C-alpha positions in Angstrom: 37.4 -24.3 16.1 36.1 -20.8 15.4 34.2 -19.4 18.4 30.5 -18.7 18.1 29.1 -15.2 18.8 28.7 -14.5 22.5 25.2 -13.4 23.5 25.0 -10.2 25.5 24.3 -10.9 29.2 21.6 -8.4 30.5 18.2 -8.4 32.2 15.1 -9.1 30.1 14.0 -5.4 30.0 17.4 -4.4 28.5 17.2 -7.2 25.9 13.6 -6.4 25.2 14.6 -2.9 24.3 17.4 -4.3 22.1 14.8 -6.3 20.1 13.3 -3.1 18.8 16.4 -2.5 16.7 15.5 -1.8 13.1 19.0 -2.0 11.8 20.2 -5.4 13.0 22.4 -7.9 11.2 22.0 -11.7 11.5 24.1 -14.8 11.4 22.5 -18.1 10.7 24.2 -21.2 12.2 23.0 -24.2 10.3 24.1 -27.1 8.1 24.6 -26.8 4.4 21.1 -28.0 3.7 17.7 -26.4 3.2 15.7 -28.4 5.8 15.0 -26.6 9.1 17.1 -23.6 8.2 15.6 -22.6 4.9 12.5 -20.8 6.1 14.7 -18.6 8.3 16.9 -17.9 5.3 13.8 -17.1 3.3 12.4 -14.7 5.9 15.6 -12.8 6.1 16.0 -12.7 2.4 12.4 -11.6 1.8 12.8 -8.8 4.3 16.0 -7.5 2.8 17.8 -8.1 6.1 21.6 -8.1 6.4 22.5 -11.7 7.1 25.2 -14.3 6.5 25.7 -18.0 7.2 27.8 -19.5 9.9 29.1 -23.1 9.1 28.8 -25.2 12.3 31.6 -27.4 13.5 29.4 -30.3 14.5 29.1 -32.0 16.9 32.0 -30.1 18.5 29.9 -27.0 19.0 26.7 -28.8 20.1 27.2 -28.0 23.7 27.6 -24.3 22.9 24.0 -24.0 21.6 21.0 -23.6 23.9 19.3 -26.9 23.1 22.0 -28.9 21.3 20.2 -28.5 18.0 20.3 -26.2 15.0 19.4 -23.7 13.6 20.6 -20.9 15.9 20.5 -17.3 14.8 22.6 -14.5 16.3 21.2 -11.0 15.9 23.5 -8.1 16.4 21.5 -5.0 17.0 22.4 -1.4 16.1 23.8 -0.8 19.6 26.0 -3.9 19.5 23.8 -6.1 21.6 24.0 -9.8 20.6 20.8 -11.8 20.9 20.8 -15.6 20.6 17.7 -17.1 19.0 17.1 -20.9 19.0 14.5 -23.5 17.9 13.4 -23.1 14.3 9.7 -22.3 14.8 10.5 -19.8 17.6 13.1 -18.1 15.3 10.6 -18.0 12.4 7.9 -16.3 14.5 10.3 -13.9 16.1 11.6 -12.8 12.7 8.1 -12.6 11.2 7.0 -10.3 13.9 10.1 -8.2 13.6 9.7 -7.8 9.9 5.9 -7.3 10.0 5.0 -10.6 8.4 2.6 -11.7 11.1 -0.7 -9.9 10.4 -2.0 -6.5 11.0 -3.9 -7.2 14.3 -4.5 -9.9 16.9 -7.2 -11.6 14.8 -5.0 -11.7 11.7 -2.2 -13.1 13.9 -4.5 -15.9 15.0 -5.4 -16.7 11.4 -1.7 -16.8 10.5 -1.2 -19.3 13.4 -4.0 -21.4 12.1 -2.5 -21.7 8.7 1.0 -22.3 10.1 -0.4 -25.2 12.2 -2.2 -26.7 9.2 0.9 -26.5 7.0 3.0 -28.0 9.7 0.8 -31.1 9.5 1.5 -31.4 5.8 5.2 -30.9 6.4 5.3 -33.6 9.1 3.5 -36.1 6.8 5.9 -35.2 3.9 9.0 -35.6 6.2 7.8 -38.9 7.5 6.4 -40.5 4.4 8.8 -39.1 1.8 11.9 -37.2 2.9 13.1 -39.5 5.7 11.7 -42.6 4.1 14.5 -45.0 3.2 12.5 -48.1 2.8 11.9 -50.1 -0.4 8.4 -48.7 -0.5 9.4 -45.1 -0.7 7.8 -44.5 -4.2 4.6 -46.3 -3.1 4.5 -44.3 0.1 5.1 -41.1 -1.8 2.2 -41.7 -4.1 0.0 -42.4 -1.1 1.1 -39.1 0.4 0.1 -37.4 -2.8 -3.4 -38.9 -2.9 -4.2 -39.4 0.8 -2.6 -36.3 2.3 -1.7 -33.7 -0.3 -5.0 -33.7 -2.2 -6.9 -33.2 1.0 -4.5 -30.4 2.0 -4.9 -28.8 -1.4 -8.7 -28.9 -1.3 -8.9 -27.3 2.2 -6.3 -24.6 1.5 -7.7 -23.7 -1.9 -11.1 -23.0 -0.2 -9.5 -20.8 2.5 -7.5 -18.9 -0.1 -10.5 -18.4 -2.3 -12.4 -17.0 0.8 -9.6 -14.4 1.1 -10.1 -13.3 -2.4 -7.7 -15.5 -4.3 -5.1 -12.7 -3.9 -2.0 -14.8 -3.3 -2.2 -14.4 0.5 -3.8 -16.4 3.3 -4.5 -13.4 5.5 -5.4 -9.8 4.4 -3.7 -8.2 1.5 0.0 -8.7 2.3 2.5 -11.5 2.8 2.7 -13.2 6.1 4.7 -16.1 7.5 1.8 -18.4 6.5 2.4 -17.5 2.9 6.2 -18.0 3.2 5.9 -21.3 4.9 3.4 -22.8 2.4 5.4 -21.5 -0.5 8.5 -23.3 0.8 6.5 -26.5 1.5 5.3 -26.5 -2.1 8.9 -25.9 -3.4 10.1 -28.8 -1.2 7.5 -31.2 -2.4 8.3 -30.3 -6.0 12.0 -30.6 -5.5 12.1 -33.8 -3.4 10.3 -36.2 -5.6 11.6 -39.8 -5.7 12.4 -41.2 -9.2 9.4 -43.2 -10.4 6.8 -41.4 -8.2 3.6 -40.0 -9.7 3.0 -36.4 -10.6 3.0 -33.9 -7.8 -0.5 -32.4 -7.5 0.7 -28.9 -7.0 0.3 -26.9 -10.2 -1.2 -23.7 -11.6 -4.0 -25.8 -13.0 -4.7 -28.2 -10.1 -4.1 -25.8 -7.2 -4.3 -22.3 -8.6 -4.7 -20.4 -5.4 -1.8 -22.2 -3.7 0.3 -21.7 -6.9 -0.5 -18.0 -6.7 0.8 -17.9 -3.1 4.0 -19.6 -4.2 4.5 -17.2 -7.2 3.7 -14.1 -5.1 6.2 -15.1 -2.5 9.0 -16.3 -4.8 8.8 -13.3 -7.2 9.5 -10.8 -4.4 12.8 -9.2 -5.4 15.2 -10.0 -2.5 13.9 -13.5 -2.1 14.0 -14.2 -5.8 17.6 -13.1 -5.8 18.4 -15.5 -3.0 16.7 -18.4 -4.7 18.7 -17.7 -7.9 22.0 -17.4 -6.1 24.8 -19.9 -6.4 24.6 -20.6 -2.7 21.0 -21.5 -2.8 21.6 -23.8 -5.8 24.4 -25.5 -3.8 21.9 -26.1 -1.0 19.5 -27.6 -3.5 22.1 -30.1 -4.6 23.3 -30.9 -1.1 19.7 -31.4 0.2 18.8 -33.8 -2.6 22.1 -35.7 -2.0 21.7 -35.9 1.8 18.1 -37.3 1.6 19.0 -39.5 -1.4 16.9 -37.9 -4.1 19.6 -38.1 -6.7 
């Protein structure tokens, strides 16, 4: 079993200084699926960071992780300090702040948090009613998710995005974690559609502001390259197979 990177042992002040590194490299320990690891991959790709995947030997390495779950990210800073980052949402926020994807001031950061929280609600419903639903009523439950959850989500978010100028961003004039998370949510709903389910209500015609967020995020050069890569396509196939969307 290959050893995992060893985090640097130091006091919090020393590690806090290491966090300021602008030339770090990253290793993402996660399964060969999109799921909880994909937003982290997208943030790193969008930001043009140096990163690679680590394939876990699971559950053998479970006890070597902080909470016994994945993903875990290892950041090696420019001075060789190794930082261990765990829990998906904490990782995402840490990286967003590091790469200036968290708003320009405290008020904008609060707005980013609002939209993250709202999108999390949509993701939770999607996971429960569609992705992890193995019952005979999966198609029926998916259609209810579209009409009872997604249409409400679309109406609310379309209004907020229009209020911000319909510019492809939730907050201000630049991409934030809120944009990245919602773009991935839309991609996931479009990709993980059970055979026989109705039409997904995300589209340029039915949700133009949300669609613009998706296009703005996904057309960004480094992220677009990642999404077109063979590895990302392999993760697409593996994710559909794992959750039985073949």
